[in-house]
N, CA, C and O atoms as a GROMACS GRO file, in nm:
protein
  368
    1MET      N    1   0.084  -0.119   0.000
    1MET     CA    2   0.000   0.000   0.000
    1MET      C    3   0.088   0.125   0.000
    1MET      O    4   0.191   0.130   0.068
    2GLU      N    5   0.046   0.226  -0.077
    2GLU     CA    6   0.126   0.347  -0.087
    2GLU      C    7   0.104   0.436   0.035
    2GLU      O    8  -0.003   0.437   0.095
    3ASP      N    9   0.207   0.510   0.069
    3ASP     CA   10   0.203   0.601   0.182
    3ASP      C   11   0.105   0.715   0.154
    3ASP      O   12   0.124   0.789   0.058
    4PRO      N   13  -0.001   0.732   0.237
    4PRO     CA   14  -0.100   0.838   0.213
    4PRO      C   15  -0.039   0.978   0.220
    4PRO      O   16  -0.086   1.069   0.152
    5LEU      N   17   0.066   0.997   0.300
    5LEU     CA   18   0.131   1.126   0.307
    5LEU      C   19   0.194   1.161   0.173
    5LEU      O   20   0.185   1.275   0.127
    6TYR      N   21   0.258   1.063   0.111
    6TYR     CA   22   0.319   1.083  -0.020
    6TYR      C   23   0.212   1.117  -0.123
    6TYR      O   24   0.231   1.206  -0.206
    7LEU      N   25   0.098   1.046  -0.118
    7LEU     CA   26  -0.011   1.073  -0.213
    7LEU      C   27  -0.064   1.215  -0.196
    7LEU      O   28  -0.098   1.281  -0.294
    8GLY      N   29  -0.070   1.262  -0.070
    8GLY     CA   30  -0.118   1.398  -0.045
    8GLY      C   31  -0.026   1.503  -0.105
    8GLY      O   32  -0.074   1.602  -0.160
    9VAL      N   33   0.105   1.483  -0.094
    9VAL     CA   34   0.201   1.577  -0.151
    9VAL      C   35   0.186   1.579  -0.302
    9VAL      O   36   0.186   1.685  -0.364
   10SER      N   37   0.175   1.462  -0.361
   10SER     CA   38   0.159   1.452  -0.506
   10SER      C   39   0.033   1.523  -0.552
   10SER      O   40   0.035   1.594  -0.653
   11THR      N   41  -0.076   1.505  -0.480
   11THR     CA   42  -0.203   1.569  -0.515
   11THR      C   43  -0.193   1.720  -0.504
   11THR      O   44  -0.241   1.793  -0.591
   12ARG      N   45  -0.130   1.768  -0.396
   12ARG     CA   46  -0.114   1.913  -0.380
   12ARG      C   47  -0.030   1.970  -0.492
   12ARG      O   48  -0.061   2.077  -0.544
   13LYS      N   49   0.076   1.900  -0.531
   13LYS     CA   50   0.162   1.948  -0.639
   13LYS      C   51   0.083   1.957  -0.769
   13LYS      O   52   0.097   2.054  -0.843
   14LYS      N   53   0.002   1.856  -0.799
   14LYS     CA   54  -0.078   1.858  -0.922
   14LYS      C   55  -0.178   1.973  -0.920
   14LYS      O   56  -0.198   2.038  -1.022
   15LYS      N   57  -0.240   1.999  -0.804
   15LYS     CA   58  -0.335   2.110  -0.793
   15LYS      C   59  -0.263   2.242  -0.814
   15LYS      O   60  -0.317   2.331  -0.880
   16HIS      N   61  -0.142   2.256  -0.758
   16HIS     CA   62  -0.064   2.379  -0.775
   16HIS      C   63  -0.030   2.400  -0.922
   16HIS      O   64  -0.042   2.511  -0.974
   17GLU      N   65   0.014   2.294  -0.990
   17GLU     CA   66   0.048   2.304  -1.132
   17GLU      C   67  -0.075   2.341  -1.214
   17GLU      O   68  -0.065   2.420  -1.308
   18ALA      N   69  -0.190   2.284  -1.181
   18ALA     CA   70  -0.313   2.314  -1.253
   18ALA      C   71  -0.352   2.460  -1.232
   18ALA      O   72  -0.394   2.527  -1.327
   19SER      N   73  -0.340   2.510  -1.109
   19SER     CA   74  -0.378   2.649  -1.084
   19SER      C   75  -0.282   2.744  -1.155
   19SER      O   76  -0.324   2.850  -1.200
   20LYS      N   77  -0.155   2.708  -1.166
   20LYS     CA   78  -0.058   2.791  -1.239
   20LYS      C   79  -0.097   2.798  -1.386
   20LYS      O   80  -0.092   2.905  -1.446
   21THR      N   81  -0.136   2.685  -1.444
   21THR     CA   82  -0.176   2.682  -1.584
   21THR      C   83  -0.301   2.766  -1.604
   21THR      O   84  -0.310   2.841  -1.701
   22GLU      N   85  -0.399   2.753  -1.514
   22GLU     CA   86  -0.521   2.833  -1.524
   22GLU      C   87  -0.489   2.981  -1.514
   22GLU      O   88  -0.545   3.062  -1.587
   23LYS      N   89  -0.398   3.017  -1.423
   23LYS     CA   90  -0.360   3.157  -1.404
   23LYS      C   91  -0.296   3.212  -1.531
   23LYS      O   92  -0.322   3.326  -1.570
   24LEU      N   93  -0.212   3.134  -1.596
   24LEU     CA   94  -0.143   3.180  -1.715
   24LEU      C   95  -0.235   3.188  -1.837
   24LEU      O   96  -0.214   3.272  -1.924
   25THR      N   97  -0.335   3.102  -1.844
   25THR     CA   98  -0.416   3.097  -1.965
   25THR      C   99  -0.538   3.188  -1.962
   25THR      O  100  -0.604   3.202  -2.064
   26SER      N  101  -0.570   3.249  -1.849
   26SER     CA  102  -0.685   3.339  -1.848
   26SER      C  103  -0.649   3.465  -1.927
   26SER      O  104  -0.535   3.510  -1.922
   27ASN      N  105  -0.746   3.520  -2.000
   27ASN     CA  106  -0.720   3.634  -2.087
   27ASN      C  107  -0.658   3.754  -2.018
   27ASN      O  108  -0.575   3.824  -2.077
   28LYS      N  109  -0.695   3.779  -1.893
   28LYS     CA  110  -0.642   3.897  -1.826
   28LYS      C  111  -0.493   3.882  -1.792
   28LYS      O  112  -0.428   3.980  -1.756
   29ASN      N  113  -0.440   3.762  -1.804
   29ASN     CA  114  -0.300   3.738  -1.770
   29ASN      C  115  -0.217   3.695  -1.890
   29ASN      O  116  -0.114   3.629  -1.874
   30THR      N  117  -0.259   3.730  -2.009
   30THR     CA  118  -0.181   3.694  -2.127
   30THR      C  119  -0.146   3.818  -2.207
   30THR      O  120  -0.213   3.921  -2.200
   31ALA      N  121  -0.040   3.805  -2.282
   31ALA     CA  122   0.006   3.914  -2.368
   31ALA      C  123   0.073   3.853  -2.490
   31ALA      O  124   0.105   3.734  -2.493
   32ARG      N  125   0.095   3.936  -2.590
   32ARG     CA  126   0.170   3.896  -2.710
   32ARG      C  127   0.291   3.987  -2.721
   32ARG      O  128   0.285   4.105  -2.689
   33SER      N  129   0.400   3.930  -2.767
   33SER     CA  130   0.520   4.012  -2.786
   33SER      C  131   0.511   4.087  -2.918
   33SER      O  132   0.465   4.033  -3.018
   34LYS      N  133   0.553   4.212  -2.917
   34LYS     CA  134   0.552   4.295  -3.037
   34LYS      C  135   0.677   4.273  -3.121
   34LYS      O  136   0.677   4.298  -3.242
   35TYR      N  137   0.785   4.228  -3.057
   35TYR     CA  138   0.914   4.215  -3.124
   35TYR      C  139   0.987   4.089  -3.076
   35TYR      O  140   0.948   4.028  -2.976
   36ASP      N  141   1.092   4.053  -3.146
   36ASP     CA  142   1.184   3.951  -3.098
   36ASP      C  143   1.265   4.013  -2.984
   36ASP      O  144   1.290   4.133  -2.983
   37TYR      N  145   1.306   3.929  -2.889
   37TYR     CA  146   1.392   3.977  -2.781
   37TYR      C  147   1.492   3.868  -2.746
   37TYR      O  148   1.455   3.754  -2.718
   38LYS      N  149   1.619   3.906  -2.746
   38LYS     CA  150   1.727   3.814  -2.707
   38LYS      C  151   1.772   3.853  -2.566
   38LYS      O  152   1.813   3.967  -2.544
   39PRO      N  153   1.765   3.759  -2.471
   39PRO     CA  154   1.800   3.791  -2.332
   39PRO      C  155   1.946   3.837  -2.318
   39PRO      O  156   2.035   3.790  -2.388
   40THR      N  157   1.966   3.929  -2.225
   40THR     CA  158   2.102   3.976  -2.194
   40THR      C  159   2.140   3.938  -2.051
   40THR      O  160   2.249   3.971  -2.005
   41ASP      N  161   2.050   3.867  -1.983
   41ASP     CA  162   2.072   3.828  -1.844
   41ASP      C  163   2.011   3.689  -1.824
   41ASP      O  164   1.911   3.657  -1.889
   42PRO      N  165   2.068   3.605  -1.738
   42PRO     CA  166   2.013   3.470  -1.717
   42PRO      C  167   1.870   3.465  -1.663
   42PRO      O  168   1.804   3.362  -1.674
   43THR      N  169   1.822   3.575  -1.604
   43THR     CA  170   1.686   3.575  -1.549
   43THR      C  171   1.582   3.612  -1.654
   43THR      O  172   1.462   3.606  -1.626
   44GLU      N  173   1.625   3.649  -1.772
   44GLU     CA  174   1.533   3.688  -1.880
   44GLU      C  175   1.503   3.570  -1.970
   44GLU      O  176   1.580   3.474  -1.976
   45ILE      N  177   1.389   3.576  -2.040
   45ILE     CA  178   1.353   3.470  -2.135
   45ILE      C  179   1.344   3.528  -2.276
   45ILE      O  180   1.307   3.644  -2.293
   46PRO      N  181   1.377   3.448  -2.377
   46PRO     CA  182   1.372   3.497  -2.514
   46PRO      C  183   1.228   3.507  -2.565
   46PRO      O  184   1.141   3.429  -2.526
   47LEU      N  185   1.206   3.603  -2.653
   47LEU     CA  186   1.075   3.622  -2.715
   47LEU      C  187   1.090   3.621  -2.866
   47LEU      O  188   1.191   3.666  -2.920
   48THR      N  189   0.989   3.570  -2.933
   48THR     CA  190   0.980   3.586  -3.078
   48THR      C  191   0.856   3.671  -3.105
   48THR      O  192   0.760   3.667  -3.027
   49LYS      N  193   0.858   3.746  -3.211
   49LYS     CA  194   0.746   3.834  -3.242
   49LYS      C  195   0.615   3.755  -3.244
   49LYS      O  196   0.608   3.647  -3.303
   50ASN      N  197   0.512   3.809  -3.180
   50ASN     CA  198   0.378   3.750  -3.170
   50ASN      C  199   0.366   3.626  -3.084
   50ASN      O  200   0.263   3.559  -3.088
   51CYS      N  201   0.467   3.593  -3.005
   51CYS     CA  202   0.454   3.476  -2.918
   51CYS      C  203   0.360   3.508  -2.802
   51CYS      O  204   0.351   3.623  -2.758
   52LEU      N  205   0.291   3.407  -2.753
   52LEU     CA  206   0.198   3.421  -2.642
   52LEU      C  207   0.276   3.410  -2.512
   52LEU      O  208   0.356   3.319  -2.493
   53VAL      N  209   0.251   3.505  -2.422
   53VAL     CA  210   0.320   3.508  -2.293
   53VAL      C  211   0.217   3.508  -2.181
   53VAL      O  212   0.126   3.591  -2.180
   54GLY      N  213   0.231   3.416  -2.088
   54GLY     CA  214   0.149   3.415  -1.968
   54GLY      C  215   0.214   3.508  -1.868
   54GLY      O  216   0.329   3.487  -1.828
   55VAL      N  217   0.144   3.611  -1.827
   55VAL     CA  218   0.200   3.714  -1.739
   55VAL      C  219   0.172   3.678  -1.594
   55VAL      O  220   0.056   3.667  -1.553
   56LEU      N  221   0.277   3.660  -1.516
   56LEU     CA  222   0.264   3.628  -1.374
   56LEU      C  223   0.266   3.754  -1.288
   56LEU      O  224   0.192   3.763  -1.190
   57GLU      N  225   0.349   3.851  -1.326
   57GLU     CA  226   0.356   3.978  -1.255
   57GLU      C  227   0.377   4.087  -1.358
   57GLU      O  228   0.459   4.073  -1.448
   58SER      N  229   0.303   4.198  -1.344
   58SER     CA  230   0.323   4.310  -1.436
   58SER      C  231   0.287   4.439  -1.366
   58SER      O  232   0.225   4.441  -1.259
   59ASP      N  233   0.328   4.547  -1.428
   59ASP     CA  234   0.299   4.681  -1.383
   59ASP      C  235   0.214   4.744  -1.492
   59ASP      O  236   0.227   4.707  -1.608
   60LEU      N  237   0.129   4.838  -1.459
   60LEU     CA  238   0.050   4.905  -1.562
   60LEU      C  239   0.140   4.982  -1.658
   60LEU      O  240   0.103   5.006  -1.773
   61SER      N  241   0.257   5.020  -1.612
   61SER     CA  242   0.352   5.090  -1.697
   61SER      C  243   0.417   4.990  -1.792
   61SER      O  244   0.464   4.885  -1.749
   62GLU      N  245   0.421   5.022  -1.919
   62GLU     CA  246   0.485   4.932  -2.014
   62GLU      C  247   0.637   4.947  -2.012
   62GLU      O  248   0.708   4.878  -2.085
   63GLU      N  249   0.688   5.037  -1.929
   63GLU     CA  250   0.831   5.060  -1.925
   63GLU      C  251   0.901   4.973  -1.820
   63GLU      O  252   1.023   4.978  -1.808
   64SER      N  253   0.826   4.896  -1.745
   64SER     CA  254   0.886   4.810  -1.643
   64SER      C  255   0.911   4.670  -1.698
   64SER      O  256   0.871   4.638  -1.810
   65TRP      N  257   0.978   4.588  -1.619
   65TRP     CA  258   1.000   4.448  -1.655
   65TRP      C  259   0.888   4.365  -1.594
   65TRP      O  260   0.850   4.386  -1.479
   66TRP      N  261   0.837   4.272  -1.670
   66TRP     CA  262   0.731   4.183  -1.625
   66TRP      C  263   0.790   4.044  -1.602
   66TRP      O  264   0.898   4.013  -1.653
   67ILE      N  265   0.720   3.962  -1.526
   67ILE     CA  266   0.756   3.822  -1.507
   67ILE      C  267   0.653   3.740  -1.584
   67ILE      O  268   0.533   3.758  -1.565
   68GLY      N  269   0.700   3.651  -1.669
   68GLY     CA  270   0.608   3.571  -1.748
   68GLY      C  271   0.672   3.443  -1.798
   68GLY      O  272   0.789   3.415  -1.771
   69ALA      N  273   0.594   3.367  -1.873
   69ALA     CA  274   0.640   3.242  -1.934
   69ALA      C  275   0.584   3.237  -2.076
   69ALA      O  276   0.472   3.280  -2.101
   70VAL      N  277   0.663   3.184  -2.167
   70VAL     CA  278   0.624   3.176  -2.308
   70VAL      C  279   0.554   3.043  -2.335
   70VAL      O  280   0.598   2.938  -2.288
   71TRP      N  281   0.444   3.048  -2.411
   71TRP     CA  282   0.371   2.928  -2.450
   71TRP      C  283   0.440   2.862  -2.568
   71TRP      O  284   0.462   2.927  -2.670
   72ASP      N  285   0.474   2.735  -2.554
   72ASP     CA  286   0.538   2.657  -2.660
   72ASP      C  287   0.429   2.577  -2.733
   72ASP      O  288   0.379   2.478  -2.681
   73GLU      N  289   0.393   2.622  -2.852
   73GLU     CA  290   0.286   2.555  -2.929
   73GLU      C  291   0.319   2.409  -2.959
   73GLU      O  292   0.232   2.323  -2.951
   74TYR      N  293   0.443   2.382  -2.993
   74TYR     CA  294   0.483   2.246  -3.031
   74TYR      C  295   0.469   2.148  -2.914
   74TYR      O  296   0.413   2.040  -2.931
   75HIS      N  297   0.519   2.186  -2.798
   75HIS     CA  298   0.516   2.097  -2.681
   75HIS      C  299   0.389   2.116  -2.597
   75HIS      O  300   0.364   2.040  -2.504
   76GLN      N  301   0.308   2.217  -2.630
   76GLN     CA  302   0.186   2.247  -2.555
   76GLN      C  303   0.216   2.263  -2.407
   76GLN      O  304   0.153   2.201  -2.321
   77ALA      N  305   0.316   2.348  -2.378
   77ALA     CA  306   0.359   2.370  -2.239
   77ALA      C  307   0.417   2.510  -2.225
   77ALA      O  308   0.456   2.573  -2.323
   78TRP      N  309   0.421   2.557  -2.101
   78TRP     CA  310   0.480   2.686  -2.071
   78TRP      C  311   0.629   2.672  -2.046
   78TRP      O  312   0.674   2.569  -1.995
   79SER      N  313   0.706   2.774  -2.083
   79SER     CA  314   0.849   2.775  -2.053
   79SER      C  315   0.868   2.804  -1.904
   79SER      O  316   0.771   2.828  -1.832
   80ASN      N  317   0.992   2.802  -1.861
   80ASN     CA  318   1.022   2.849  -1.725
   80ASN      C  319   0.994   2.998  -1.720
   80ASN      O  320   1.008   3.068  -1.820
   81ALA      N  321   0.954   3.047  -1.605
   81ALA     CA  322   0.924   3.189  -1.590
   81ALA      C  323   1.053   3.270  -1.590
   81ALA      O  324   1.158   3.224  -1.547
   82GLY      N  325   1.042   3.392  -1.639
   82GLY     CA  326   1.156   3.483  -1.642
   82GLY      C  327   1.109   3.625  -1.670
   82GLY      O  328   0.990   3.650  -1.688
   83SER      N  329   1.203   3.716  -1.672
   83SER     CA  330   1.173   3.857  -1.697
   83SER      C  331   1.157   3.883  -1.846
   83SER      O  332   1.229   3.827  -1.929
   84VAL      N  333   1.061   3.969  -1.879
   84VAL     CA  334   1.039   4.014  -2.018
   84VAL      C  335   1.019   4.165  -2.015
   84VAL      O  336   0.961   4.218  -1.920
   85PRO      N  337   1.067   4.235  -2.116
   85PRO     CA  338   1.049   4.381  -2.117
   85PRO      C  339   0.903   4.418  -2.143
   85PRO      O  340   0.846   4.378  -2.244
   86GLY      N  341   0.843   4.496  -2.052
   86GLY     CA  342   0.704   4.534  -2.064
   86GLY      C  343   0.674   4.615  -2.190
   86GLY      O  344   0.564   4.606  -2.245
   87ASN      N  345   0.772   4.693  -2.237
   87ASN     CA  346   0.747   4.773  -2.357
   87ASN      C  347   0.748   4.690  -2.485
   87ASN      O  348   0.720   4.743  -2.593
   88PHE      N  349   0.780   4.562  -2.476
   88PHE     CA  350   0.774   4.471  -2.591
   88PHE      C  351   0.642   4.394  -2.593
   88PHE      O  352   0.619   4.313  -2.683
   89MET      N  353   0.554   4.419  -2.495
   89MET     CA  354   0.434   4.338  -2.478
   89MET      C  355   0.306   4.417  -2.505
   89MET      O  356   0.300   4.538  -2.485
   90VAL      N  357   0.202   4.343  -2.551
   90VAL     CA  358   0.066   4.397  -2.566
   90VAL      C  359  -0.025   4.304  -2.489
   90VAL      O  360  -0.037   4.186  -2.522
   91LYS      N  361  -0.092   4.358  -2.385
   91LYS     CA  362  -0.184   4.274  -2.307
   91LYS      C  363  -0.306   4.239  -2.391
   91LYS      O  364  -0.356   4.321  -2.468
   92LEU      N  365  -0.353   4.115  -2.376
   92LEU     CA  366  -0.472   4.070  -2.450
   92LEU      C  367  -0.597   4.086  -2.365
   92LEU      O  368  -0.707   4.053  -2.410
   0.00000   0.00000   0.00000
């Protein structure tokens, strides 16, 4: 018999992952990139023009840096989260 404590951790992790996906895919938390962007820092993520970005943290100012993840159409998954330039983004 499997350890119920282990099953509980696994279940919580799956719920957390599901809520993260829901948070990223809701319209109020998505944006499209206006331009390509090549990262200059390890905390940044690359963008290609018109890619879909799930926004985790943003400022109303487009001049700040946002935290987001890029949607990979081929793998049907989100990238690791990183910084993206807010002035390169258009909120959907």
